[in-house]
C-alpha positions as CSV (number, residue, x, y, z in Angstrom):
1,M,126.1,-123.1,30.2
2,N,128.5,-125.2,28.4
3,I,130.9,-127.4,28.9
4,Y,133.6,-125.0,29.5
5,V,131.8,-122.8,32.0
6,I,131.2,-125.7,33.9
7,C,134.7,-127.4,33.9
8,G,136.0,-123.6,35.0
9,Y,133.9,-123.7,37.9
10,G,134.6,-127.3,38.7
11,I,138.3,-126.4,38.4
12,M,137.4,-123.4,40.5
13,F,136.2,-125.4,43.1
14,I,138.9,-128.3,43.3
15,S,141.5,-124.9,43.5
16,M,139.5,-124.0,46.4
17,F,139.6,-127.3,48.4
18,I,143.5,-127.5,47.5
19,T,143.9,-124.2,49.1
20,V,142.0,-124.6,52.3
21,F,144.4,-128.2,52.6
22,A,147.4,-126.5,52.0
23,Y,146.5,-123.6,54.5
24,R,145.6,-126.2,57.0
25,G,148.9,-126.6,58.9
26,L,149.8,-122.9,58.8
27,D,149.4,-120.3,61.5
28,F,145.7,-118.0,60.9
29,S,147.9,-114.9,60.9
30,N,150.3,-115.8,58.1
31,V,147.5,-116.7,55.6
32,P,146.6,-112.7,54.6
33,V,150.1,-112.4,53.8
34,I,150.5,-115.2,51.9
35,E,147.6,-114.5,50.1
36,S,148.8,-110.7,49.3
37,L,152.3,-112.2,47.9
38,G,150.1,-114.4,45.7
39,Y,149.7,-111.1,43.3
40,V,153.0,-110.0,43.6
41,V,154.3,-113.2,42.1
42,V,151.7,-113.8,39.6
43,M,153.1,-110.3,38.3
44,F,156.5,-111.8,38.1
45,L,155.8,-115.2,36.8
46,S,153.2,-113.1,33.9
47,Y,156.1,-111.0,32.6
48,L,158.7,-114.0,32.6
49,F,156.4,-116.2,30.8
50,F,153.7,-114.6,29.0
51,G,155.9,-111.5,28.2
52,E,153.4,-109.0,30.0
53,K,154.3,-105.6,30.5
54,I,154.7,-104.0,34.0
55,T,153.5,-100.9,34.4
56,W,154.4,-98.3,36.9
57,R,150.5,-98.7,38.0
58,K,151.6,-102.2,38.9
59,L,154.7,-101.3,40.5
60,I,152.9,-99.0,42.4
61,G,150.4,-101.5,43.6
62,M,153.2,-104.3,44.3
63,V,155.0,-101.4,46.5
64,V,151.5,-100.6,48.3
65,I,150.9,-104.7,49.0
66,L,155.2,-105.1,50.1
67,C,154.4,-102.0,52.3
68,G,151.1,-103.3,53.9
69,I,153.1,-106.6,54.6
70,F,155.3,-104.7,56.1
71,V,153.2,-102.8,58.4
72,Y,151.2,-106.4,58.9
73,Y,154.3,-107.8,60.6
74,R,155.4,-104.7,62.5
């Protein structure tokens, strides 16, 4: 255990409490959709800011996530 590990766990717990606080006002049926869309948003932001390549596997995964959201709301 070093200071970086302890700080990492601290940031993780702070993030968890902020997420719970942010979702407090939402309907429970919308939370899984928002969580799933997070993966899609992270993929695009990592492409824009870090230059990460978007492969066919990532695109197929994104399409599966979006199809799941579509089926969930149907």
